[in-house]
N, C-alpha and C positions, 0 to 999 in steps of 0.2 A: 486537573493535570498534575497531581501531586507526584507523579513519577518522573518529573523533570527536576533533577537535583543540581546539575551543573550546566547552566544555560550557556556559559562561555564555551562549552563543548557541544552546543546544540546540534550543529551540522553532523558531528560524529554520532550523536544520539539517533538522529534520523537515519543515518547510514546504517546503524545497527538494526533499525526497523526494516530497512530494505534487505538486510541480510536474512532477517526472519522470513520475509516474503520469498526470497530466493531459496531458503531452506524448504519451505512448503512446496515450491515448484520442483525442486530437486528430488524431494521424497516421493512426490507423485510420479515424476518421470522414471525414477528408479523402479518403482513398483509397477509401472506401466510396461517397462521392458522385461522385467523379471517378476511376474506376479507373485506376491506373498499372501497366502490365505489369511495370515494374521492381520495384514494391512487392510485387506477387504473387510474383515470382521470389524475393524476399528474405523472404517471409512466414514461413517456418520459423525463420529467424534472428531476426526481429522477435519471434515468440512465445517463442523460447528466451530472448532477453534479457529479455522481459517476466517470464517465470517466475523467472529468476535475481534480477531486481531486486525483484520482489514478495516473494519469500522473505526476502531481505535486509531489506527494509522492515518486514515483519511481525515478524521476529526483533528488530529494533531497538526496535520499539514494545513488544513483549512482555517484553523483558529490562529495558528502562529506563523507558519512559514510563508504561506501565500500572501497574507496581508503585509508581512514584513518586507517581502520582495517588492510588491506593488507600491507600497507607501515609501519605502526607502529608496527605490529606483523607479520613479514614475515615468518611465519611457514607454514608448509604443511597443518596443520589442519585449520588454518585461511584462507589460499588460497582456500581450498576445500569448506569451509563454504560460502565464498563470491561468488565463482563460482556457487555453488548450488542456492544461493539466486538470483544471476543475471539470471540464467537459468529460475528460477521460474518467474521472472519479465517478461521474454519473453513469457513464456507460458500463464501467466495471461493476458498480453496485447493481445495475439492472441485470447484467450477465451473471452476477453471483447468484441471483434468484434462480436462473436457469441451471446453474451448476449444482445448486442444492437439490433441485428437482431431479437432475441427471444422477446425482449421487444416490437418491432414493431408488431410482431404477436399477442402478448397479447393485445396491444392497439387496434388492428383490430378485436379482438375477435376470432382469429383463433388459433387452436391448443394450447389452453391455458395451459393445464396440462403438456404437453411435454416441452413447452417453459419455464414454471415456474420451472420445474425440472431441466432444464439446468442452469437456473439462480441460483437456490438453490445450485447446485453442484459447480458453480463458487464461490459462497460465502463461501462454506465449504473449498475449496482450498485456498481462500484468507485468511480465518481465520487461517488455518494451517500454511501458509506462515508467517503471522504476529506473530504467536506464536513462530516460530523458531527464528525470529529476536529478539523478546523480551527475550527469554530464552537463546539464544546463542550469538548473535551479541552485544547486549546492554551490557551485563556483561563483555564481552571481551574488548570492548572499554572503558568502565567505570573503569576497573581494571588496564588499561595500560596507564601510564602517556604519553608515546610517541603517542599512538593513540589519546588521548585527545588533545594533543598539535597540532598534524596534523589536527585534526578535526577543531580546532579553526583557524588554518592557512588557510585551504581550504575554510572555510566559509568566512573568511575575503577577500580572493582572489576572490571568487565567487561574494561576495557583491560588491567589488570594480569594477569588470568587468561588473556587471549588471547595 
């Protein structure tokens, strides 16, 4: 995790990661409403970058943020929140495989409308997931000194191990 340079601003860093996710969703939505042939030509690359960025994003949360939240604020509510978010990561990863397959169908010009609706549904689920992290997880970590301290510790340990 050598890309974490300023852990004191870690919640902001993660927020920027969520902006990246929203940018993917917005780009897809824009091209869904007003199809751009150039976008469809680059659709496999778009989905490949999405897959890479999502996996990196999920790994960052699961190695640093989720443990910092659970260990820094070991309440029932925090545990439930983190478990819900982890479960959603699993669901999103499974659906990502479906999205990649749908993307291949779009590229081949087969079943475009159904495939694009699946991809659209995926982005809606992803945006809802990001919203929950932004409105629930970030404030919890930001308001708790122990969570922030653990976040810094985990980032340092992860950076040293990488």
